C-alpha positions as CSV (number, residue, x, y, z in Angstrom):
1,M,93.6,84.0,126.7
2,R,90.5,86.2,125.8
3,N,89.0,86.0,128.9
4,A,92.0,86.9,130.4
5,L,92.1,89.6,128.3
6,V,89.3,91.3,129.1
7,P,90.4,93.0,132.1
8,L,93.3,94.3,130.6
9,L,91.2,95.6,127.4
10,A,88.7,97.6,130.1
11,A,91.2,99.4,131.3
12,V,93.1,100.1,128.3
13,L,90.2,101.0,126.8
14,L,89.0,103.9,129.0
15,V,91.9,105.7,127.9
16,G,90.7,108.7,125.2
17,T,89.4,111.7,124.5
18,P,86.8,113.3,126.8
19,G,83.6,112.4,124.7
20,H,84.0,108.6,124.1
21,A,83.0,107.2,127.2
22,H,79.8,109.4,127.4
23,A,79.2,108.4,123.4
24,Q,79.7,104.8,124.1
25,G,76.9,105.1,127.0
26,T,74.3,106.9,125.4
27,A,74.5,104.6,122.1
28,P,73.2,100.6,121.2
29,D,76.0,98.6,122.9
30,R,77.8,96.5,120.3
31,T,81.2,96.5,122.0
32,G,80.7,92.9,122.4
33,Q,80.2,92.1,118.7
34,I,83.1,94.4,117.9
35,D,85.5,92.5,120.4
36,E,84.4,89.2,118.9
37,I,85.9,90.5,115.2
38,F,89.3,91.5,116.8
39,R,89.1,88.2,118.5
40,W,92.4,87.5,117.0
41,A,94.7,90.3,118.2
42,T,96.3,89.7,121.6
43,P,98.8,91.1,123.8
44,A,101.5,89.0,122.2
45,T,100.3,89.9,118.4
46,P,100.2,92.8,116.8
47,G,96.3,94.6,116.6
48,G,95.1,97.5,115.9
49,V,92.3,100.0,116.6
50,V,88.7,100.8,115.5
51,A,86.5,103.9,115.8
52,V,82.5,104.4,114.9
53,S,80.9,107.1,115.2
54,Q,77.3,108.5,114.2
55,N,75.8,111.4,113.1
56,G,79.1,112.7,114.9
57,K,78.9,111.0,117.9
58,V,81.5,108.7,118.7
59,V,80.0,105.2,120.1
60,V,82.9,102.9,119.7
61,H,86.6,103.5,119.7
62,R,88.5,100.4,121.0
63,A,92.3,99.1,120.8
64,Y,93.5,95.8,120.6
65,G,96.9,93.6,121.0
66,S,100.3,95.6,121.0
67,A,102.0,98.5,119.7
68,D,105.6,97.7,120.2
69,L,106.3,93.4,120.9
70,E,109.4,94.0,122.4
71,R,108.6,96.4,124.9
72,D,105.3,95.1,125.8
73,V,103.5,98.6,125.1
74,P,100.0,97.9,124.1
75,I,97.8,99.5,121.7
76,R,95.5,102.6,123.0
77,P,92.7,104.7,121.4
78,D,95.1,107.0,120.4
79,T,98.0,105.3,119.1
80,V,99.5,106.4,115.9
81,F,99.6,104.6,112.9
82,D,101.1,105.3,109.3
83,I,97.9,105.8,107.4
84,G,99.0,104.7,104.0
85,S,96.9,105.8,101.0
86,L,94.5,107.2,103.0
87,R,96.7,110.4,102.8
88,K,95.5,110.8,99.5
89,Q,92.1,112.1,100.1
90,F,94.4,115.0,101.9
91,I,96.6,115.5,99.2
92,A,93.0,115.8,96.9
93,A,91.7,118.3,99.8
94,A,94.9,120.4,99.7
95,V,94.4,120.9,95.6
96,L,91.2,122.2,96.0
97,L,91.8,124.8,98.6
98,L,93.9,126.0,96.1
99,A,91.7,126.3,93.5
100,E,89.0,127.8,95.8
101,D,91.9,130.0,96.7
102,G,92.2,130.9,92.9
103,R,96.2,129.6,93.1
104,L,95.2,126.8,90.3
105,S,92.8,125.1,88.6
106,L,91.9,121.3,88.5
107,S,92.4,122.1,84.4
108,D,95.4,123.1,84.4
109,D,98.5,121.6,82.4
110,V,100.5,119.8,84.8
111,R,103.4,120.9,83.4
112,K,102.5,124.6,84.2
113,H,103.4,123.8,88.1
114,V,105.9,121.0,87.2
115,P,107.5,122.0,83.9
116,E,110.5,119.2,84.4
117,L,107.5,117.1,83.5
118,P,108.1,116.0,79.8
119,D,105.6,116.7,76.8
120,Y,104.0,113.7,75.9
121,G,102.0,114.9,73.3
122,H,98.8,115.1,75.2
123,K,97.6,117.8,77.9
124,I,97.3,116.1,81.2
125,T,95.5,117.9,83.4
126,L,95.1,118.3,87.6
127,D,92.2,116.4,87.8
128,H,93.5,113.5,85.4
129,L,96.4,113.1,88.2
130,L,93.7,113.3,91.2
131,T,91.4,110.2,89.3
132,H,93.8,108.3,88.2
133,T,93.2,108.6,85.0
134,S,96.6,110.4,83.9
135,G,98.3,107.0,82.1
136,I,101.3,108.3,83.9
137,R,103.1,105.4,85.1
138,D,103.1,104.0,89.0
139,W,106.4,104.1,90.6
140,T,106.1,101.1,92.6
141,G,105.9,99.8,89.3
142,L,109.0,101.3,88.4
143,L,111.7,101.5,91.7
144,P,112.5,97.8,91.5
145,L,113.6,98.2,88.1
146,A,115.6,101.4,89.2
147,G,117.8,99.0,91.7
148,S,117.6,101.7,94.3
149,T,115.9,104.0,97.0
150,A,116.1,107.1,95.4
151,D,113.9,109.9,95.5
152,V,110.8,109.0,93.0
153,L,110.4,112.6,92.1
154,P,113.2,112.3,89.3
155,L,112.1,109.0,88.1
156,I,108.6,109.8,87.3
157,L,110.1,113.1,85.4
158,R,112.3,110.7,83.2
159,Q,109.2,108.8,81.9
160,K,109.1,109.0,78.2
161,G,105.6,107.2,77.9
162,L,102.3,106.9,79.3
163,N,100.8,103.9,79.7
164,F,97.4,105.4,78.1
165,A,96.3,108.4,76.7
166,P,95.0,111.0,79.5
167,G,91.0,110.1,80.0
168,E,91.0,107.2,77.8
169,E,91.3,104.6,81.0
170,W,91.7,104.1,84.5
171,S,95.0,103.1,86.7
172,Y,95.7,103.4,90.1
173,S,99.0,105.5,89.7
174,N,101.1,106.9,93.1
175,S,103.1,109.0,90.9
176,G,99.7,111.7,90.3
177,Y,99.9,112.0,93.8
178,V,103.6,112.6,94.2
179,L,103.3,114.9,91.3
180,L,100.4,116.6,93.2
181,K,102.1,117.0,96.4
182,E,104.7,118.5,94.9
183,V,101.8,120.9,93.1
184,V,100.5,122.1,96.3
185,T,104.3,122.8,97.8
186,R,105.0,125.1,94.6
187,A,101.7,126.5,94.5
188,S,100.8,127.6,98.1
189,G,104.7,128.5,98.7
190,V,105.1,126.5,102.0
191,P,106.5,122.7,102.5
192,F,103.3,120.3,102.0
193,A,103.1,119.3,106.0
194,E,103.1,123.1,106.8
195,F,99.9,123.5,103.9
196,T,98.1,120.6,105.2
197,R,98.6,121.5,109.1
198,R,97.6,125.0,108.4
199,R,94.9,124.4,106.4
200,L,93.7,121.1,107.3
201,F,94.5,119.5,110.3
202,E,94.8,122.7,113.0
203,P,91.1,124.0,111.9
204,L,89.7,120.4,112.0
205,G,91.1,120.0,115.4
206,M,93.2,116.5,114.4
207,K,95.9,117.3,116.9
208,A,97.7,113.6,116.5
209,T,97.8,114.0,112.3
210,A,101.1,115.2,111.0
211,Y,102.7,114.7,107.6
212,R,106.2,113.4,108.0
213,E,108.7,113.5,105.4
214,D,111.1,111.6,107.3
215,L,109.7,108.4,109.0
216,R,112.7,108.1,111.3
217,D,111.8,111.2,113.1
218,V,110.6,110.1,116.6
219,V,106.9,110.2,116.7
220,K,105.1,109.9,120.3
221,D,103.0,106.9,120.7
222,R,103.6,105.7,117.0
223,A,102.4,101.8,116.8
224,L,105.2,99.4,115.1
225,A,104.6,97.8,112.6
226,Y,105.1,93.9,111.9
227,E,105.0,91.0,109.1
228,K,104.8,87.3,110.4
229,E,107.5,85.3,110.0
230,G,107.3,81.4,110.9
231,D,106.4,80.9,114.6
232,G,107.0,84.8,115.5
233,W,107.2,88.6,114.3
234,Q,109.3,90.8,112.3
235,L,109.3,94.6,112.0
236,D,107.9,95.4,108.5
237,M,108.0,99.5,107.9
238,L,109.2,101.8,105.8
239,L,111.5,104.6,106.7
240,G,113.8,107.1,104.9
241,N,114.3,106.7,101.7
242,D,112.5,103.6,101.6
243,R,109.1,105.2,100.2
244,G,111.4,106.6,98.0
245,G,111.3,110.2,99.6
246,G,107.7,111.0,99.4
247,G,106.6,111.0,103.4
248,A,103.5,109.5,105.0
249,L,100.6,111.2,107.0
250,L,100.4,110.0,110.3
251,S,97.1,109.9,111.8
252,T,94.7,107.8,114.8
253,A,91.6,106.5,114.4
254,G,89.7,109.5,116.4
255,D,91.2,111.9,114.2
256,L,89.9,110.4,111.2
257,L,86.8,110.3,112.4
258,L,87.1,114.2,113.1
259,W,87.6,113.9,109.3
260,N,85.1,112.8,108.0
261,D,82.5,114.2,110.1
262,A,84.3,117.9,108.5
263,L,83.3,116.4,104.9
264,T,80.0,115.5,106.0
265,S,78.9,118.4,106.9
266,G,81.2,120.8,104.8
267,R,83.4,122.2,107.1
268,L,85.9,122.6,104.3
269,G,83.7,124.0,102.3
270,A,80.4,122.8,100.3
271,S,82.6,122.7,97.1
272,V,85.8,120.9,98.7
273,S,83.5,118.4,100.1
274,E,81.2,117.6,97.1
275,K,84.1,117.7,94.6
276,L,86.1,115.0,96.5
277,Q,83.4,112.4,96.5
278,E,82.3,113.5,92.5
279,P,82.9,110.4,90.6
280,A,85.3,110.9,87.4
281,K,84.2,110.5,83.9
282,L,86.6,109.2,81.1
283,N,87.0,110.7,77.8
284,N,84.1,108.8,76.2
285,G,81.6,109.7,79.5
286,R,81.6,106.6,81.5
287,R,81.0,107.4,85.3
288,L,83.8,105.7,87.6
289,R,83.8,104.8,90.9
290,Y,86.7,106.5,91.8
291,A,86.3,110.3,92.2
292,R,89.1,112.1,93.8
293,G,91.2,110.5,96.5
294,L,87.7,108.6,97.3
295,N,86.1,105.3,95.9
296,V,82.3,106.1,95.9
297,E,80.2,102.9,95.5
298,P,76.5,101.5,96.9
299,A,76.3,100.9,100.1
300,R,74.4,97.8,101.8
301,G,70.7,98.5,103.1
302,G,71.2,102.0,100.4
303,G,72.9,105.0,99.8
304,T,76.4,105.3,99.3
305,M,80.0,104.3,100.8
306,V,82.6,107.1,100.5
307,W,86.0,105.1,101.3
308,H,89.6,104.4,100.8
309,S,92.2,101.9,101.9
310,G,95.7,102.5,102.6
311,G,99.0,100.1,103.0
312,A,102.6,100.9,104.1
313,A,104.7,97.8,105.0
314,G,103.0,96.2,107.4
315,Y,100.4,99.3,108.4
316,H,96.8,98.8,107.1
317,S,94.4,101.1,107.1
318,F,90.7,101.4,106.2
319,L,88.1,104.7,106.5
320,A,84.6,105.0,105.0
321,R,81.7,107.1,105.7
322,F,78.3,106.2,104.7
323,P,76.6,109.6,104.6
324,E,72.9,109.2,104.5
325,Q,73.5,106.9,107.6
326,G,75.2,109.7,109.6
327,L,78.2,106.4,109.9
328,S,81.8,106.5,110.2
329,V,84.0,103.7,110.4
330,A,88.2,103.8,110.9
331,V,90.4,100.9,111.5
332,L,94.2,100.8,111.6
333,C,96.4,97.9,111.9
334,N,100.3,97.3,112.8
335,S,100.0,94.2,110.6
336,D,98.8,92.3,107.7
337,A,97.6,89.3,110.2
338,V,94.0,90.5,109.0
339,A,93.1,93.0,106.3
340,A,91.9,96.4,107.7
341,T,89.1,96.5,104.6
342,A,87.7,93.1,105.8
343,L,87.3,94.0,109.3
344,A,85.9,97.3,108.5
345,R,83.8,96.3,106.7
346,R,82.5,93.5,109.4
347,V,82.0,96.6,111.5
348,A,80.1,98.5,109.6
349,D,77.7,95.8,109.0
350,R,76.7,95.7,112.5
351,F,75.6,99.1,112.0
352,L,74.1,99.2,108.5
353,P,70.0,98.6,108.0
354,T,69.7,95.6,106.7
355,A,68.0,95.3,102.5
356,S,64.6,96.5,102.3
357,G,62.3,96.3,99.6
358,P,60.6,93.8,98.1
359,P,62.9,90.8,96.5
360,A,64.4,90.4,93.4
361,A,62.6,88.5,90.6
362,P,64.5,85.5,90.2
363,S,66.4,85.6,87.0
364,E,66.4,82.6,84.2
365,P,69.7,80.9,85.1
366,A,72.6,80.8,82.4
367,A,73.6,77.7,81.0
368,A,76.9,78.0,82.3
369,P,79.6,75.4,80.9
370,D,80.7,72.5,82.8
371,P,83.3,73.6,85.2
372,K,85.8,70.3,83.5
373,S,85.1,72.0,80.2
374,L,87.1,75.5,81.9
375,G,90.8,74.2,81.8
376,G,90.4,74.7,77.9
377,R,89.4,78.4,78.3
378,A,92.8,78.9,80.3
379,G,95.7,80.2,79.5
380,L,97.8,83.5,78.6
381,F,96.6,85.9,76.2
382,F,97.8,89.2,74.8
383,H,95.8,92.4,73.6
384,E,95.7,92.5,70.0
385,G,96.0,96.7,70.2
386,A,99.5,98.3,69.8
387,S,100.4,97.8,73.5
388,G,100.3,94.0,73.3
389,E,99.4,93.5,76.8
390,P,98.8,90.5,78.8
391,L,96.1,88.9,80.3
392,R,96.0,85.3,81.8
393,L,92.9,83.5,82.6
394,L,92.8,80.8,85.4
395,A,90.4,77.8,86.1
396,D,89.6,75.7,89.4
397,D,87.3,74.4,90.9
398,A,85.3,77.8,91.4
399,G,85.3,78.8,87.8
400,L,86.9,81.2,85.5
401,R,89.0,84.1,86.9
402,I,91.5,86.9,85.7
403,A,94.7,86.8,87.6
404,G,95.4,89.7,89.3
405,G,91.2,90.5,89.0
406,P,88.0,89.0,89.6
407,A,86.2,86.2,89.7
408,L,84.0,85.8,86.6
409,V,80.4,84.4,86.6
410,A,79.2,82.2,83.5
411,A,76.3,84.2,81.7
412,G,76.4,81.4,79.0
413,A,78.4,78.7,77.2
414,D,80.8,81.1,75.8
415,R,80.0,84.8,77.9
416,F,81.7,85.6,81.5
417,R,80.8,88.5,83.4
418,N,82.6,90.7,86.0
419,P,80.7,90.4,88.9
420,R,78.7,93.7,90.2
421,G,80.7,95.4,93.4
422,D,84.3,93.4,92.1
423,L,85.5,96.2,90.1
424,S,89.0,95.6,90.7
425,F,90.4,94.9,87.7
426,R,91.3,98.2,85.5
427,S,88.3,99.6,84.3
428,Q,86.6,100.3,87.6
429,D,83.2,99.1,85.4
430,E,81.3,95.9,84.5
431,F,82.2,93.9,81.6
432,E,81.6,90.7,79.6
433,L,84.4,88.5,78.4
434,R,82.7,86.5,75.3
435,F,85.1,83.8,73.7
436,V,85.2,84.5,69.7
437,S,87.4,81.5,69.3
438,A,89.3,78.9,71.3
439,D,92.1,81.0,70.7
440,G,90.3,84.1,71.4
441,F,88.3,86.9,73.3
442,E,86.0,89.8,73.4
443,L,86.0,92.3,77.0
444,K,82.9,94.8,76.2
445,S,82.4,97.4,78.6
446,M,79.1,98.5,79.7
447,E,79.0,101.4,77.1
448,G,80.0,99.2,74.3
449,R,83.7,100.0,74.0
450,T,85.2,96.2,72.6
451,T,88.9,95.3,72.8
452,R,89.9,91.9,71.8
453,Y,92.9,89.3,73.3
454,R,94.4,86.8,71.3
455,R,95.8,83.1,72.9
456,A,99.8,83.5,72.9
457,R,101.1,81.3,70.4
458,P,103.6,78.1,71.9
459,Y,107.3,78.8,71.5
460,A,109.8,76.6,72.5
461,P,113.6,78.1,71.9
462,A,116.4,75.5,70.9
463,A,119.4,76.8,72.9
464,G,121.2,78.2,70.0
465,D,117.9,80.6,69.7
466,L,118.1,82.1,73.0
467,T,121.9,83.2,72.6
468,A,120.5,85.7,70.1
469,F,118.7,87.4,73.2
470,T,122.8,87.6,75.2
471,G,123.7,91.4,75.8
472,R,123.7,94.5,77.9
473,Y,120.2,96.5,77.6
474,E,119.6,100.1,78.9
475,S,116.7,102.5,79.5
476,D,117.5,106.1,80.1
477,E,114.6,106.2,81.5
478,I,115.0,103.9,84.4
479,G,118.6,104.4,85.0
480,T,119.6,101.1,84.6
481,V,121.8,98.2,82.4
482,F,120.3,94.7,82.8
483,Q,122.2,91.7,81.3
484,M,120.4,89.1,79.7
485,A,121.7,85.7,79.4
486,P,120.2,82.1,78.4
487,T,119.1,79.5,80.5
488,K,118.2,76.2,80.2
489,E,114.4,77.3,80.3
490,G,114.7,80.8,79.2
491,L,116.8,83.8,80.4
492,V,117.8,85.6,83.0
493,M,118.1,89.0,83.9
494,R,120.6,90.6,85.9
495,F,120.8,94.1,87.3
496,E,124.6,95.5,86.4
497,L,125.7,96.9,89.2
498,S,123.9,94.2,91.4
499,P,124.3,90.9,89.7
500,D,123.0,89.0,92.7
501,K,119.5,90.5,91.6
502,K,117.8,88.5,89.1
503,V,115.0,87.1,87.4
504,E,114.5,84.0,85.6
505,F,111.9,84.6,82.5
506,R,110.5,82.1,80.5
507,P,108.9,81.8,76.9
508,V,105.6,82.6,76.3
509,E,105.9,83.2,72.2
510,R,108.8,84.0,70.0
511,D,110.3,87.1,71.3
512,A,108.2,87.2,74.5
513,F,109.2,86.2,78.2
514,Q,107.2,86.2,82.0
515,A,108.3,86.2,85.1
516,G,105.4,86.0,87.3
517,G,103.2,89.4,85.9
518,M,106.7,91.0,84.6
519,T,106.6,90.3,80.3
520,V,109.8,91.6,78.2
521,R,109.2,91.7,74.5
522,F,112.7,91.8,72.3
523,R,112.8,94.1,69.2
524,R,114.8,93.5,66.1
525,D,115.8,95.6,63.5
526,G,115.2,94.8,59.5
527,A,117.7,92.4,59.4
528,G,116.0,89.9,62.5
529,R,119.0,91.0,64.7
530,V,117.6,91.8,68.4
531,V,118.1,95.5,69.4
532,G,116.0,96.0,72.7
533,F,113.3,94.9,74.2
534,D,110.1,96.4,76.4
535,Y,109.0,95.8,80.0
536,S,105.9,95.6,81.0
537,N,104.2,94.7,84.6
538,P,100.6,95.2,85.9
539,L,101.5,98.9,86.8
540,V,104.0,99.7,83.9
541,R,103.7,99.3,79.9
542,A,106.2,99.1,77.2
543,I,109.2,100.6,79.3
544,R,111.7,100.7,76.3
545,F,115.4,99.2,76.8
546,T,118.1,99.6,74.1
547,R,120.5,97.1,73.9
548,L,124.0,98.1,73.7
549,R,127.0,97.6,71.5
550,G,130.5,95.8,72.4
551,R,131.0,92.9,75.0
552,G,128.1,91.1,75.6
């Protein structure tokens, strides 16, 4: 199949902008290696586009797979994709341009521009939003509770609590960038799509790139997105209000290379480019690897990698540049069959230099625990602070790891570390996990901040105990009423307006129940009566629900 595909791909890949064929002809030929990385994509499957530039010259621009499986339309180098969260760097650039214009300042209180946002008792700056350090709850963790696909901005504005005080922690928040898009519109006086067209896309020659408020509009040369379903494929796209009313940025791999080259050369202004990739700092001075709409981390062979990934249903994307190497890589896919991030990193490895310098001195091996003993370390733990945030440790043949986070490397019998390079867990930094007893551990960050977690206390309620939680519970932050009722093994939560939608919770300790990553912790009054619960998931903390009086 792959050999038969070569002539077809060769014909398809000749289509592109005039400079592409010349650039590919003068650069070292790595197309065979790139083709091997994308061998999974065929005319009968979704696929993607990869584009690579070195020192401003395009050296690879290849397309694989199908843009429309029903009509047998192949993906071309100039096919348009929804680039998901890659749009954050464009939103950040728009904010920085307005700061240069004097229409706003990064130190502005968000409420100066969006006064409808509640006063949380803390000043939340525009820079807090840009760097994901605001504490504002991520709307993607809120919308499933709302039971609708309404515009997310009113949902964000109804939130009365924060996940944490601004600047104290880092937590990825799509809500912050929804607010920033609104700030750009209000500060500039024109719709966000129009501002970005005038100030970003047209000046940089990004002719195929546009912000679309409604994804149901007809877009020429757009790839449809898919997900694997059994032996076939199904459409998997966020259209209309499925995106919460947030719109999307559509682009091509070639345009994204233009964008990267513009940032490297400072075409938007040196201060904009520098600020976009300036690592953020927490209140305690800790430098993060997140900047403003971009991640910054050490690259293989020296220098830095400035990157971001994106996802929107079946669309997956990755854009990176290596300024010291003069290298840019863009990968856009129309399914999640193979992760765009993994593909792009493999492509980059074909162009980056190998690590140089003398080998590191061997370190003394840690007194690692016997893998068979790690099962005793696993379990559910709760933060001892006011948030009571849950954290689950898992043990398997590979060792100990945090559920939803990184694997841990043994540094001793009771100590484990987050391996360098895997910074996906909350702090965006390295940390050490140290067991202080069989029922608790400490997380210690690089700068010495320590948080303590205790093991959940087993709870096996009787049937009569569970009836105490029966009732209707409402949150004015979400605008939803839930019904709670006992089951043989715990509680079932139903949406009152959609009773067919339900979540079954299991008890994990007294008054606390879990379902997947969701936790509800019930509150009682002085007489011991259940009066409400606090809901949390990995993206939102302690949303308050109050028990309604009357029929249960």
